[in-house]
C-alpha positions, -999 to 999 in steps of 0.1 A, spaced: 430 -656 -610 421 -627 -629 451 -602 -633 426 -573 -631 413 -583 -597 420 -556 -572 417 -580 -543 446 -570 -520 437 -593 -492 459 -621 -481 447 -656 -481 448 -673 -445 483 -690 -440 494 -713 -412 529 -696 -411 548 -669 -432 554 -679 -468 591 -682 -479 601 -656 -505 634 -653 -521 653 -627 -532 681 -632 -559 701 -599 -557 734 -580 -548 745 -570 -513 743 -533 -503 769 -526 -475 749 -495 -468 717 -516 -459 693 -494 -481 689 -516 -513 698 -550 -526 691 -582 -504 693 -561 -473 663 -540 -483 646 -571 -497 647 -591 -465 635 -562 -442 607 -557 -467 598 -594 -467 595 -593 -430 575 -562 -427 552 -577 -453 546 -609 -434 569 -633 -453 601 -653 -444 631 -641 -464 656 -663 -485 685 -650 -504 707 -659 -532 738 -632 -534 748 -624 -569 774 -596 -563 789 -578 -533 791 -540 -534 810 -515 -513 786 -486 -511 769 -461 -488 742 -434 -493 766 -413 -515 781 -436 -538 790 -472 -550 829 -474 -546 831 -509 -560 813 -541 -570 823 -578 -575 803 -605 -591 797 -636 -573 809 -666 -594 779 -679 -614 786 -715 -601 780 -702 -565 749 -684 -577 737 -718 -592 747 -736 -560 729 -712 -538 697 -712 -558 696 -750 -559 702 -754 -522 671 -732 -516 649 -746 -541 659 -782 -532 647 -778 -496 623 -750 -490 588 -744 -505 594 -710 -521 561 -692 -529 575 -663 -547 608 -648 -557 623 -616 -570 655 -607 -588 674 -574 -584 711 -570 -596 722 -598 -617 755 -584 -630 764 -602 -662 752 -626 -689 769 -658 -672 751 -650 -640 717 -646 -658 722 -679 -677 731 -697 -645 700 -682 -627 678 -691 -657 688 -727 -661 683 -735 -624 649 -716 -623 636 -733 -654 646 -768 -642 635 -764 -604 612 -735 -598 581 -750 -615 552 -724 -611 568 -702 -585 558 -666 -593 588 -644 -602 590 -606 -599 620 -591 -619 633 -557 -612 657 -551 -641 684 -534 -621 709 -516 -643 721 -484 -627 723 -475 -589 708 -442 -575 742 -428 -573 747 -435 -612 770 -466 -608 764 -493 -635 752 -526 -620 745 -545 -653 774 -553 -677 764 -535 -710 768 -569 -728 743 -585 -707 714 -566 -716 704 -589 -744 707 -619 -721 685 -601 -695 657 -594 -721 658 -628 -740 668 -652 -711 654 -638 -677 623 -616 -687 603 -645 -703 605 -662 -669 587 -634 -651 553 -631 -637 559 -594 -630 585 -569 -644 590 -536 -627 613 -513 -648 617 -476 -642 616 -453 -673 653 -456 -682 652 -494 -678 620 -497 -699 638 -477 -726 668 -499 -724 646 -531 -727 628 -516 -758 660 -503 -774 649 -467 -771 670 -437 -764 673 -423 -729 644 -397 -725 621 -412 -752 596 -421 -727 583 -387 -712 547 -391 -708 522 -413 -690 508 -422 -723 543 -433 -735 547 -454 -703 513 -471 -710 527 -480 -744 560 -492 -733 545 -514 -707 523 -531 -733 553 -534 -757 574 -550 -730 548 -575 -721 540 -584 -755 574 -589 -767 584 -610 -738 552 -626 -730 552 -613 -694 518 -613 -675 521 -581 -657 545 -551 -664 547 -521 -640 565 -491 -655 575 -469 -626 567 -431 -631 591 -417 -604 616 -403 -629 590 -386 -651 596 -349 -657 578 -328 -657 560 -345 -629 522 -350 -630 498 -333 -608 463 -344 -596 429 -325 -599 440 -304 -569 473 -296 -583 493 -317 -560 524 -335 -575 519 -372 -579 538 -401 -590 519 -422 -616 529 -458 -620 513 -480 -650 504 -513 -648 498 -534 -679 480 -568 -675 485 -589 -707 457 -615 -703 433 -587 -705 450 -561 -726 441 -538 -698 461 -508 -683 458 -494 -648 471 -462 -636 482 -460 -598 486 -425 -583 506 -416 -553 515 -383 -538 549 -374 -547 572 -374 -514 597 -347 -515 627 -365 -499 663 -377 -503 652 -410 -487 647 -428 -521 676 -452 -520 663 -487 -528 627 -479 -536 628 -502 -567 644 -531 -547 617 -525 -519 587 -522 -544 597 -556 -562 602 -573 -528 568 -561 -515 552 -574 -545 568 -608 -543 557 -610 -507 521 -601 -516 519 -626 -543 533 -653 -519 504 -644 -494 479 -651 -521 471 -615 -533 460 -610 -569 487 -595 -593 471 -561 -594 463 -562 -557 500 -573 -550 512 -541 -570 488 -518 -556 498 -528 -520 533 -527 -528 532 -491 -541 514 -481 -510 539 -498 -487 568 -479 -505 551 -446 -504 545 -450 -467 580 -461 -459 593 -430 -478 570 -408 -455 581 -426 -423 619 -425 -433 646 -409 -411 680 -396 -419 708 -422 -425 741 -411 -439 747 -378 -460 733 -389 -494 702 -405 -507 690 -426 -475 669 -454 -472 632 -457 -467 619 -470 -433 612 -506 -441 601 -514 -406 576 -486 -403 547 -511 -404 563 -532 -376 565 -504 -350 542 -515 -321 521 -485 -310 483 -481 -308 486 -450 -326 506 -452 -360 525 -423 -373 506 -398 -396 510 -406 -433 494 -387 -465 469 -415 -466 460 -414 -429 471 -378 -417 451 -378 -385 454 -414 -369 445 -404 -334 413 -386 -345 405 -417 -368 411 -439 -337 387 -418 -315 360 -417 -341 362 -454 -349 355 -460 -311 324 -438 -309 312 -446 -344 275 -449 -338 274 -418 -315 296 -398 -339 272 -403 -365 243 -395 -345 259 -362 -333 273 -350 -368 240 -360 -385 218 -346 -357 182 -334 -367 188 -301 -353 213 -292 -379 195 -309 -405 163 -288 -398 185 -256 -394 200 -264 -430 165 -269 -446 150 -240 -428 123 -262 -410 138 -255 -376 112 -239 -350 121 -205 -344 118 -208 -306 140 -238 -305 167 -220 -323 165 -189 -301 165 -213 -270 196 -231 -284 215 -197 -293 209 -185 -257 222 -218 -242 250 -221 -266 261 -185 -256 263 -196 -219 283 -227 -230 307 -208 -252 318 -187 -221 329 -218 -202 343 -233 -235 365 -204 -239 374 -206 -202 383 -243 -209 408 -232 -238 422 -206 -216 429 -234 -189 445 -255 -215 468 -226 -226 476 -222 -189 486 -260 -186 507 -260 -217 544 -254 -216 547 -249 -253 546 -212 -266 534 -225 -300 506 -245 -284 497 -216 -261 493 -193 -291 470 -218 -308 449 -224 -277 446 -187 -271 436 -182 -307 409 -209 -305 395 -193 -271 393 -160 -291 374 -178 -319 348 -188 -291 343 -152 -284 336 -144 -321 312 -173 -321 292 -160 -292 291 -125 -309 275 -143 -338 249 -156 -313 243 -120 -298 240 -106 -334 215 -132 -345 194 -127 -313 194 -89 -317 178 -93 -351 150 -109 -334 147 -83 -306 168 -101 -279 193 -79 -261 228 -88 -250 218 -80 -214 189 -107 -218 215 -132 -231 236 -127 -200 206 -134 -177 198 -166 -193 193 -195 -168 217 -221 -179 200 -256 -188 208 -289 -173 224 -300 -206 248 -269 -205 257 -274 -168 264 -311 -173 286 -306 -204 306 -275 -194 312 -287 -158 324 -321 -172 350 -303 -195 361 -281 -166 365 -311 -143 385 -329 -169 408 -298 -170 410 -295 -132 419 -332 -127 437 -342 -159 465 -328 -181 464 -307 -213 458 -336 -235 427 -349 -216 413 -314 -215 418 -310 -253 401 -345 -258 372 -333 -238 366 -303 -259 375 -319 -291 341 -333 -301 327 -298 -300 354 -283 -324 355 -312 -347 319 -321 -347 307 -286 -355 332 -285 -384 321 -318 -398 284 -314 -392 283 -278 -409 302 -291 -440 279 -321 -445 248 -301 -441 263 -273 -464 269 -299 -491 233 -314 -489 213 -307 -518 183 -300 -497 201 -272 -476 185 -237 -482 208 -206 -483 187 -178 -497 159 -168 -472 170 -191 -446 173 -175 -413 195 -201 -399 220 -201 -428 242 -174 -413 249 -196 -382 258 -228 -405 279 -204 -428 301 -194 -396 311 -229 -390 317 -237 -428 337 -205 -431 375 -204 -434 381 -190 -400 364 -216 -380 376 -244 -403 410 -232 -397 406 -234 -359 394 -270 -364 426 -279 -383 448 -261 -358 431 -279 -328 433 -312 -347 470 -308 -355 477 -299 -320 460 -330 -305 477 -353 -332 512 -339 -323 507 -342 -286 497 -379 -290 527 -386 -313 551 -370 -287 536 -390 -258 528 -424 -275 503 -431 -249 499 -464 -233 467 -487 -240 455 -477 -206 458 -440 -213 441 -444 -245 412 -462 -230 408 -431 -206 410 -406 -235 384 -426 -256 361 -426 -225 365 -388 -223 359 -384 -261 327 -406 -259 315 -388 -227 316 -354 -245 301 -368 -277 271 -381 -258 268 -345 -240 270 -327 -273 240 -350 -285 220 -342 -252 227 -305 -258 210 -305 -291 183 -329 -280 176 -306 -252 169 -277 -275 147 -296 -297 127 -308 -266 119 -269 -259 107 -265 -223 72 -251 -222 
């Protein structure tokens, strides 16, 4: 299999593959074999362990550490390999040269082609040394050549290469170090982790990111993997967790690069989902991926899971709505003048009821913060209706005439449906009923504004589109989206409740489509 393949899909297995951790015990549970076994389970593997050391530690400090007798390390490893079909393994803390030699001798004799991920643990997050200084040469010359993947951080990479602390201080130097380690010790894949890089790197938008460098020796190729930097104290055991996740992914049949990419994403999301444990550097939430809930917690990669859930279950209708020919024709200036005037009049009537619906939602809410947001969106509806009045005034249509417009069947069906959801349901169901209008106009307008065929200068309909693209409306969209996402996270709705919310969302998407269809089919 090519090392550069980014296939991060698992091969079908009859049962979870067995994956082995060879590491120390962390009494605080955030690193070492405890972190590894949690990671194996969360990533669909059956965990095995060989304990190399016992530590007395918590989130603040390592108070003491005692190495397991090398003979007992040998016996543990033999016992596992003699009986169980190990698909991949990882090493963490191997405290001294004799332990390394015992491990290497058994591995060479019994492991065959089992893929081995080596996390060259030297120092704990708290600063406590976990590798005897005299064992560095044994680690490099005896253990590293057995590896499929090695995952040093910056300080570990410097130690392996005999550099001074701080010599690796750029992404380019990380790439050079990864290549040097791979070539010096004949390692197929080396991952140099950039979490300690100072100053931190930023992406094209100025957001701080962590850059991890992957060097694949067979192709002499370097990959950079960027992840948004998480500002948290919950970073204890991230190195252990990453190497364990990579091992589990390899055991499931992923490519080497795919296993690394998926492992890095798992660690990043586990950090985002972490909760406080202890008073120091706490652990990540290894089990976040196992939490049984239809709507997962928001992450940087997926900040709006409920919105994504709704749109995925109305995909065809949502695409038809947000790419509607009405918006397309308005963007290019091809829309019939009479059709647009008819739409503005009907939408003016609609917005009155839409503002009433947000007022009803504010009435139903018991959160002062939510009431303020909902009231603000209602006020935004009034500003939107003023846009309609001003545009019609330019074409000789007075506000009195707007108020006397006969409401179309499409507007009646849509607005009464929303008000009915408000009367019969709770605040969440009402907000979901109104959500397609807010979210859809926001998406459709941006998509059309970015279309190369959109005409701005001289297009009488551009001010209408420009309003929805503008910061004020897009801010209202974001506030509404955030409120709905927070309400769903608070409630953690049942499957039955979600089905009802999806139906409400789908109903109003269909009503939105009918509203624009009705305008294009201007009554004669």
